[in-house]
N, C-alpha and C positions, 0 to 999 in steps of 0.2 A: 504494500500500500505506500503508494508515494506522494509524500507533502511536501511543497513547493509553493516559491511566490507565484502568483497568477502571471506575473509578466514572463517567464519561464517555462507556460504551460505548453506553447508550442514544440519543448522540445524535451518534455513528458516522454512519448513513444522512444524514444530514441534512447532515453535515460534509461529507461524500464529494463529494454532490452540488453543495456550493455550491463546494469546491473544483474541480470539473468546470465549473462556471458562470466561474470564474476565468479557469480555464486557456481554454476555447474563446475567451471575450475576448482574452485577452494573445495569445494562438497567431494570430487572425485578424489582428492591428495588427502582431506582428511581421513574420507571413508566414509561419508553418507551416500545412502543409496535410495532411490523414490519409495522404498517402504521402511525408511529410518529417517524421519526428518530430524533436522536440529533443531525443531521446537515444535509445539503445536501453533496451528493457526499460522497465519501469515505475518511476514515483518511489515512491519512500519518503519520506513527510510525518511527522515527530515532532512531536511537538504536546505541551511541557510547561507543567503551570501552574504548577510555581515558578522561582524564577531558580533555587535552586541545581543541580535537577537539568538544566537550560540549561548553565549554567555547567560543570558537570562533564562533561557531552556532547561542549563544544566543547574541553575541553580535554585530555579522553582520546582521544577520537575524529579531531576533525579536529587535534589537536596544536596548540593557539593561545591564546594567551588572550585573553578576549573586554573590551571594552573597558566604561564602565560604558553605554551609549548601544547595545548590541550586544545585538538582542533575537530575530536570525533567521541563519542561514545557508542557501549552498545549494554543492553540492560533489557528489564523486562519491567512493563507497568502494568502493577494488577495482574499478572499472568499474561501479558501478549509482549510478547518482543520488540523492540525496538532498535534503531541505530541513525545517531544522528551526526550529521556532519558539516561543520561548519568551516569558513574560508581560512586559507592559509596565506592570503593577501585579504588588506583592508576593502569589504565591501567587493569582493570578486567573485562573479556567482559559478566561472568555470574552475576556478581552484576550489570552493567547496563540492561542485560535482566532481572532481577529479580525486579528490578525497574522500568521497562516499563509494567510489569505484574500490578503493584502498583498501577503505574501512569494512568492508564487504568482507574479504580476506578472514581480518581479523577478529569478525564477531562469529563467525564459523569454527573460527581457532578456537576464542573463551569458551563457543558451546560446544565444543569437542571436549576440552578440559574440564567443564562441570564450575556452577557460581562457587563452590567451595577450594577448587583450586588457581589461585590466584598466578597470572601469567605475567612474567616481566615483560615490561612496554616494550623492551626492542626484539622478543620474541613475536611477541602480536605487530609490530607496525614494520618487521622484516620480514615475515609471510604476507603481509597486505602488498607489499610493496613487490614480492616474489610472484604473487598471483598477476600483478598489474603488467610484467613483464611478458609472462606465460601468453598471457590474454594478447596481449599486443601485438606478440609476435619476435623475431629476431630480426626481422628485416626493416622493422620499426625505427627512425634515426634516434630518437629519444632513449631506447633503448640499447641501441647499438653502443649510442656514446657512455651510457652508464656503466657498459660493461666494460668498455675499453677502460673505465677510469679506475672500476675494479681489479683490473690484470695489472695495471699501474700498482696501484694501493697495496695489493696482494702482497708482491714482492716485497715489501717494507715493515710486514705483519710479525714480528718476532716472537709474540707470546698470546696463544690464544684468549686469553683475557680480554686483551685490547681490543676485542673485537664488541666484548658488552659492555666495554667499560671505557671507551675512547669518548675524547668530548670534542672531536673534530665536526664541526657544523653539517660539513657534507660527505664528508669520508665515512663516518662513523655508521648514517644510517644506510650508503651504498653496501658495505662489509656486511653489516647484519642482513640485509637484505640477501645478499649471496649465502649467505651459511644459511639462511635459512632457506635458501631456493636449493642447494644441495643437501640439507635435513631432509627435508620435504618432497622433492622431485629427483632428485639423485641416487647415488648407486645402494644408499640405504632408508630409501624413504619407506621400508615396511615398516621402520623402528620408530615414525611419526608419534604414531599414538602411544607407545613407551617413553617417549621423550617428553610428551607433554605430561604423564601420568608421575613420573620422575618429579615434578613441584609441586607434588600433592603433600601440606606442610607436614613437620614431623608432630608430634604426637602431643608435644608441649607447644605446639603453633607456630614453633618457629618456622621460618620459610627457609625452602630449598634453593642453594646455589645452582648456577647453569651446569657447573661441573659434576655436581651431584645429580642431576636428571641426565646429562648424557653418560655417565658413569653405568646408571642404572636400566639406561636403554640398551647399552650396548655399543654405544656408538663410541663411547669413551674419549674422554676432553682431549688428556693429550698425543692421542692419535687424530684428532679430529683437524688442525690445525693443518698439518702436511697434507692428509688424503683432499682436505679442503681445497689448498691451493693448487695442488695440482690436478684436479677437475676445474678449478676455475682457469688456468692456463690452458690446459687443452680445449 
């Protein structure tokens, strides 16, 4: 169920079609099938071209305070699944639309993990961008540009922890997307579900680290860096 400004009504069909493409790609990777839906009923998708709208939605509906780099969310309103997407640029519909596509992958990933399994933002955002690369395809110039950057940056990464602890505003999201693409679509994609389960908190409530989640899934953190680098370069 698509909710967007009336001024963008003419784009509704195209947006819905694209959202379905992203849904299908992400659902297949995560392991959902027609008889095994990620949620009950239809997903409500809110696309908001103005930052003020998104902030007000988060505060009034979700009852939380969004951070400055918070541009999207997924959850349930009285049992109804919803996804909200705000602009990454001030008052820009195209950026909020594009973010909604990327947010779809993250929504499916969160649903697969379950409400009681908090996934790190880098896992969710990285998977969303990885799905975006897959849907757009290898011939897309933007995707090609992102992949070239990853190949250059990957050679300089000496520690697997840098991937989820990096602070470079441009490079770090690309690395995280590439690693999630490797985990979700690469040679060990069958272990994605176990990787998500690896983030189930300890009995005392303590959160699990990325290294713990990787090790428990059988991907093994100490082996990830070399395998991912080889996959990226080839």
